[in-house]
C-alpha positions in Angstrom: -58.8 -17.1 6.5 -60.2 -17.5 10.0 -62.5 -20.3 8.7 -59.6 -22.1 7.0 -57.6 -22.0 10.3 -60.6 -23.4 12.2 -60.8 -26.2 9.6 -57.1 -27.0 9.9 -57.3 -27.1 13.7 -60.3 -29.4 13.5 -58.5 -31.8 11.2 -55.4 -31.7 13.5 -57.5 -32.5 16.6 -59.2 -35.3 14.7 -55.9 -36.8 13.7 -54.5 -36.5 17.2 -57.6 -38.0 18.7 -57.6 -40.9 16.3 -53.9 -41.6 17.1 -54.6 -41.4 20.8 -57.5 -43.8 20.5 -55.3 -46.2 18.4 -52.5 -46.0 20.9 -54.8 -46.7 23.8 -56.2 -49.9 22.3 -53.2 -51.3 20.5 -49.8 -51.7 22.1 -46.5 -52.1 20.3 -44.5 -55.1 21.4 -41.3 -56.3 19.6 -41.9 -53.6 16.9 -45.4 -54.9 16.1 -48.9 -53.9 17.0 -50.7 -56.2 19.4 -54.4 -56.4 18.6 -56.8 -56.9 21.5 -59.2 -58.9 19.3 -56.5 -61.5 18.5 -55.5 -64.3 20.9 -52.2 -64.7 22.8 -50.6 -66.8 20.1 -51.8 -64.7 17.1 -50.2 -61.7 18.7 -47.1 -63.3 20.2 -45.9 -64.7 16.8 -45.5 -61.2 15.5 -43.3 -59.9 18.3 -39.7 -59.8 17.3 -38.9 -59.7 21.1 -40.6 -63.0 21.8 -39.3 -65.4 19.1 -37.6 -67.7 21.7 -40.8 -67.8 23.8 -42.9 -68.7 20.7 -40.5 -71.4 19.7 -40.6 -72.8 23.2 -44.4 -72.7 23.2 -44.5 -74.6 19.9 -41.9 -77.2 21.2 -44.0 -77.8 24.3 -47.2 -78.2 22.3 -48.9 -75.4 24.1 -50.1 -73.4 21.0 -53.7 -74.8 21.1 -54.0 -74.1 24.8 -52.9 -70.5 24.5 -55.2 -70.0 21.5 -58.0 -71.3 23.7 -60.8 -69.4 25.4 -58.9 -68.6 28.6 -58.7 -66.2 30.1 -55.0 -66.3 30.8 -52.5 -64.0 32.3 -49.1 -64.6 30.6 -45.8 -63.2 32.0 -43.9 -63.2 28.7 -40.1 -63.3 28.9 -38.3 -61.5 26.1 -35.5 -63.0 24.0 -33.1 -61.1 26.2 -34.6 -62.7 29.3 -33.9 -66.2 27.8 -30.4 -65.0 26.9 -29.7 -64.6 30.7 -30.1 -68.3 31.2 -26.9 -70.4 31.2 -25.5 -71.2 27.7 -27.3 -74.2 26.1 -30.3 -74.1 28.4 -32.9 -73.1 25.8 -31.4 -75.5 23.2 -31.6 -78.3 25.7 -35.2 -77.5 26.9 -36.7 -77.5 23.4 -35.5 -81.0 22.7 -38.4 -83.6 22.6 -37.0 -85.5 25.5 -37.3 -82.4 27.7 -40.9 -81.5 26.8 -42.2 -82.2 30.3 -39.7 -79.8 31.9 -40.2 -77.2 29.3 -44.0 -77.4 29.7 -43.6 -76.9 33.5 -41.4 -73.9 33.0 -43.7 -72.3 30.4 -46.9 -72.9 32.4 -45.2 -71.4 35.4 -45.4 -68.1 33.4 -49.2 -68.4 33.1 -51.9 -67.6 35.7 -55.5 -68.6 35.1 -57.8 -65.5 34.7 -57.3 -62.0 33.4 -55.0 -60.3 35.9 -54.3 -56.8 34.4 -52.1 -54.3 36.2 -55.1 -52.8 38.1 -56.1 -56.3 39.5 -52.5 -57.2 40.2 -51.9 -53.9 42.2 -55.2 -54.5 44.0 -54.1 -58.0 45.0 -50.7 -56.7 46.2 -52.4 -54.1 48.3 -54.9 -56.6 49.7 -51.9 -58.9 50.6 -50.2 -56.0 52.5 -47.4 -55.6 50.0 -47.4 -58.9 48.1 -49.6 -61.2 46.2 -49.2 -64.9 45.9 -50.1 -66.0 42.4 -50.8 -69.7 41.6 -49.6 -70.6 38.2 -51.1 -73.1 35.8 -48.2 -75.4 36.6 -49.3 -75.3 40.2 -46.3 -73.3 41.4 -46.3 -70.0 43.2 -45.1 -66.5 42.1 -44.9 -63.6 44.5 -45.8 -60.2 43.1 -44.5 -57.1 44.9 -44.3 -53.4 44.1 -40.8 -52.2 43.3 -41.1 -48.5 43.6 -44.2 -46.5 42.8 -44.9 -47.9 39.3 -43.1 -51.2 38.9 -44.0 -54.8 39.9 -41.5 -57.5 40.5 -42.2 -61.2 40.4 -40.2 -63.6 42.6 -40.1 -67.2 41.7 -39.9 -70.2 44.1 -36.1 -70.1 44.1 -36.0 -66.4 45.0 -35.0 -65.1 41.6 -36.7 -61.9 40.4 -38.1 -60.5 37.2 -39.5 -57.1 36.5 -42.6 -56.4 34.5 -41.4 -54.1 31.8 -44.6 -53.7 29.8 -48.1 -54.0 31.4 -51.6 -54.8 30.1 -51.1 -56.1 26.5 -54.8 -57.1 26.2 -55.7 -60.2 24.1 -59.0 -61.7 23.2 -58.3 -64.5 25.7 -56.4 -62.7 28.4 -53.6 -60.3 29.1 -49.8 -60.4 28.6 -47.2 -58.6 30.8 -43.7 -58.5 29.3 -41.0 -59.5 31.8 -37.2 -59.1 31.8 -36.1 -62.5 33.2 -37.3 -66.1 33.0 -39.0 -67.2 36.3 -38.4 -70.8 37.2 -40.3 -73.3 39.3 -38.7 -75.5 41.9 
Protein backbone atom coordinates (compact mmCIF):
# COMPACT_ATOMS: atom_id res chain seq x y z
CA UNK A 1 0.00 0.00 0.00
CA UNK A 2 2.77 2.43 0.97
CA UNK A 3 4.64 1.56 -2.24
CA UNK A 4 1.49 2.26 -4.32
CA UNK A 5 1.02 5.70 -2.70
CA UNK A 6 4.65 6.51 -3.39
CA UNK A 7 4.19 5.53 -7.06
CA UNK A 8 1.04 7.65 -7.38
CA UNK A 9 2.79 10.65 -5.82
CA UNK A 10 5.72 10.25 -8.21
CA UNK A 11 3.36 10.16 -11.19
CA UNK A 12 1.52 13.23 -9.90
CA UNK A 13 4.78 15.17 -9.46
CA UNK A 14 5.91 14.11 -12.94
CA UNK A 15 2.64 15.35 -14.48
CA UNK A 16 2.75 18.64 -12.56
CA UNK A 17 6.41 19.11 -13.50
CA UNK A 18 5.71 18.43 -17.17
CA UNK A 19 2.78 20.88 -17.18
CA UNK A 20 4.92 23.53 -15.49
CA UNK A 21 7.73 23.05 -18.01
CA UNK A 22 5.20 23.29 -20.86
CA UNK A 23 3.63 26.43 -19.39
CA UNK A 24 7.03 28.09 -18.99
CA UNK A 25 8.03 27.57 -22.61
CA UNK A 26 4.68 27.97 -24.38
CA UNK A 27 2.38 30.92 -23.81
CA UNK A 28 -1.32 30.99 -24.71
CA UNK A 29 -2.33 34.02 -26.80
CA UNK A 30 -5.77 34.37 -28.32
CA UNK A 31 -6.67 30.88 -27.16
CA UNK A 32 -3.76 29.24 -28.95
CA UNK A 33 -0.31 28.07 -27.91
CA UNK A 34 2.57 30.22 -29.14
CA UNK A 35 5.65 28.12 -29.85
CA UNK A 36 9.10 29.65 -29.27
CA UNK A 37 10.51 27.68 -32.23
CA UNK A 38 8.05 29.30 -34.65
CA UNK A 39 8.51 32.77 -36.08
CA UNK A 40 6.34 35.82 -35.39
CA UNK A 41 4.00 35.24 -38.34
CA UNK A 42 3.69 31.47 -37.82
CA UNK A 43 2.44 32.13 -34.28
CA UNK A 44 0.43 35.32 -34.86
CA UNK A 45 -1.80 33.75 -37.51
CA UNK A 46 -3.10 31.34 -34.86
CA UNK A 47 -4.09 33.97 -32.28
CA UNK A 48 -7.82 34.70 -32.36
CA UNK A 49 -7.02 38.02 -30.61
CA UNK A 50 -4.79 39.24 -33.44
CA UNK A 51 -6.76 38.64 -36.65
CA UNK A 52 -6.93 42.37 -37.42
CA UNK A 53 -3.17 42.75 -36.92
CA UNK A 54 -2.46 39.76 -39.16
CA UNK A 55 -4.78 41.10 -41.89
CA UNK A 56 -3.05 44.48 -41.68
CA UNK A 57 0.43 42.89 -41.86
CA UNK A 58 -0.66 41.00 -44.98
CA UNK A 59 -2.16 44.15 -46.56
CA UNK A 60 1.09 46.05 -45.88
CA UNK A 61 3.21 43.29 -47.41
CA UNK A 62 5.17 42.76 -44.20
CA UNK A 63 4.72 39.00 -43.86
CA UNK A 64 8.12 38.10 -45.33
CA UNK A 65 9.86 40.71 -43.19
CA UNK A 66 8.34 39.39 -39.96
CA UNK A 67 9.17 35.83 -40.99
CA UNK A 68 12.77 36.94 -41.44
CA UNK A 69 15.70 36.32 -39.17
CA UNK A 70 15.22 39.39 -36.99
CA UNK A 71 15.39 39.60 -34.11
CA UNK A 72 12.34 41.82 -33.69
CA UNK A 73 10.39 43.07 -30.71
CA UNK A 74 6.74 43.44 -31.68
CA UNK A 75 4.21 45.35 -29.61
CA UNK A 76 1.12 43.54 -30.91
CA UNK A 77 -2.24 45.31 -30.58
CA UNK A 78 -5.24 43.04 -30.05
CA UNK A 79 -8.44 43.16 -32.09
CA UNK A 80 -9.97 45.12 -29.19
CA UNK A 81 -7.14 47.66 -29.49
CA UNK A 82 -7.94 48.20 -33.18
CA UNK A 83 -11.63 48.51 -32.25
CA UNK A 84 -10.75 51.60 -30.17
CA UNK A 85 -9.77 53.46 -33.36
CA UNK A 86 -12.42 55.67 -34.97
CA UNK A 87 -14.98 53.79 -37.11
CA UNK A 88 -13.68 53.00 -40.59
CA UNK A 89 -10.01 53.55 -39.76
CA UNK A 90 -8.88 49.95 -40.21
CA UNK A 91 -11.01 49.43 -43.33
CA UNK A 92 -9.45 52.55 -44.83
CA UNK A 93 -5.87 51.66 -43.87
CA UNK A 94 -5.92 48.21 -45.48
CA UNK A 95 -6.86 49.65 -48.88
CA UNK A 96 -4.01 49.41 -51.43
CA UNK A 97 -3.83 53.20 -51.81
CA UNK A 98 -3.04 53.53 -48.07
CA UNK A 99 -0.31 50.87 -47.95
CA UNK A 100 2.45 53.41 -47.19
CA UNK A 101 0.56 54.83 -44.17
CA UNK A 102 -0.37 51.33 -42.94
CA UNK A 103 3.25 50.19 -43.22
CA UNK A 104 4.41 53.21 -41.19
CA UNK A 105 1.87 52.45 -38.45
CA UNK A 106 2.70 48.75 -38.30
CA UNK A 107 6.49 49.25 -38.31
CA UNK A 108 5.97 51.78 -35.50
CA UNK A 109 4.98 48.74 -33.40
CA UNK A 110 8.31 47.01 -34.10
CA UNK A 111 11.73 47.60 -32.50
CA UNK A 112 14.86 45.98 -33.92
CA UNK A 113 16.37 43.47 -31.50
CA UNK A 114 14.97 41.15 -28.86
CA UNK A 115 13.73 43.36 -26.03
CA UNK A 116 12.09 41.07 -23.50
CA UNK A 117 10.56 42.38 -20.27
CA UNK A 118 13.83 42.06 -18.38
CA UNK A 119 15.70 44.13 -20.99
CA UNK A 120 12.83 46.61 -21.19
CA UNK A 121 12.76 47.12 -17.40
CA UNK A 122 16.55 47.45 -17.36
CA UNK A 123 16.35 50.17 -20.06
CA UNK A 124 13.65 52.00 -18.08
CA UNK A 125 15.80 51.87 -14.94
CA UNK A 126 18.87 53.07 -16.84
CA UNK A 127 16.81 55.95 -18.26
CA UNK A 128 15.74 56.99 -14.75
CA UNK A 129 12.12 55.94 -15.19
CA UNK A 130 11.69 55.89 -18.95
CA UNK A 131 13.23 54.32 -22.02
CA UNK A 132 13.11 55.83 -25.48
CA UNK A 133 12.67 53.09 -28.06
CA UNK A 134 13.42 53.70 -31.73
CA UNK A 135 10.96 51.84 -33.90
CA UNK A 136 11.61 50.28 -37.30
CA UNK A 137 9.61 53.14 -38.84
CA UNK A 138 12.09 55.61 -37.31
CA UNK A 139 9.66 56.95 -34.73
CA UNK A 140 10.01 56.96 -30.97
CA UNK A 141 8.04 55.18 -28.26
CA UNK A 142 8.51 55.96 -24.59
CA UNK A 143 8.31 53.02 -22.19
CA UNK A 144 7.60 53.74 -18.51
CA UNK A 145 6.64 51.66 -15.52
CA UNK A 146 3.03 51.97 -14.49
CA UNK A 147 2.97 50.48 -11.04
CA UNK A 148 5.23 47.71 -9.85
CA UNK A 149 4.59 45.25 -12.68
CA UNK A 150 3.15 47.08 -15.67
CA UNK A 151 4.82 48.94 -18.52
CA UNK A 152 3.06 51.63 -20.51
CA UNK A 153 4.09 52.77 -23.98
CA UNK A 154 3.47 56.37 -24.99
CA UNK A 155 3.43 57.27 -28.67
CA UNK A 156 4.60 60.50 -30.32
CA UNK A 157 1.14 62.05 -29.90
CA UNK A 158 1.00 61.33 -26.16
CA UNK A 159 -1.41 58.37 -26.41
CA UNK A 160 -0.73 55.41 -24.11
CA UNK A 161 -0.94 51.65 -24.40
CA UNK A 162 -0.40 49.07 -21.67
CA UNK A 163 1.49 45.87 -22.18
CA UNK A 164 -1.01 43.21 -21.15
CA UNK A 165 1.10 40.12 -21.87
CA UNK A 166 4.89 40.05 -21.83
CA UNK A 167 7.57 37.83 -23.30
CA UNK A 168 5.87 35.72 -25.94
CA UNK A 169 9.15 34.37 -27.32
CA UNK A 170 9.50 33.59 -31.01
CA UNK A 171 12.32 32.08 -33.03
CA UNK A 172 13.00 35.55 -34.46
CA UNK A 173 12.24 37.79 -31.49
CA UNK A 174 9.62 38.49 -28.86
CA UNK A 175 6.04 39.74 -28.83
CA UNK A 176 4.42 41.87 -26.12
CA UNK A 177 0.62 42.13 -26.41
CA UNK A 178 -0.71 45.70 -26.04
CA UNK A 179 -4.19 47.06 -25.39
CA UNK A 180 -4.17 50.09 -27.72
CA UNK A 181 -2.74 50.92 -31.13
CA UNK A 182 0.20 53.33 -30.90
CA UNK A 183 0.47 55.88 -33.70
CA UNK A 184 3.42 57.77 -35.19
CA UNK A 185 3.24 61.48 -35.96
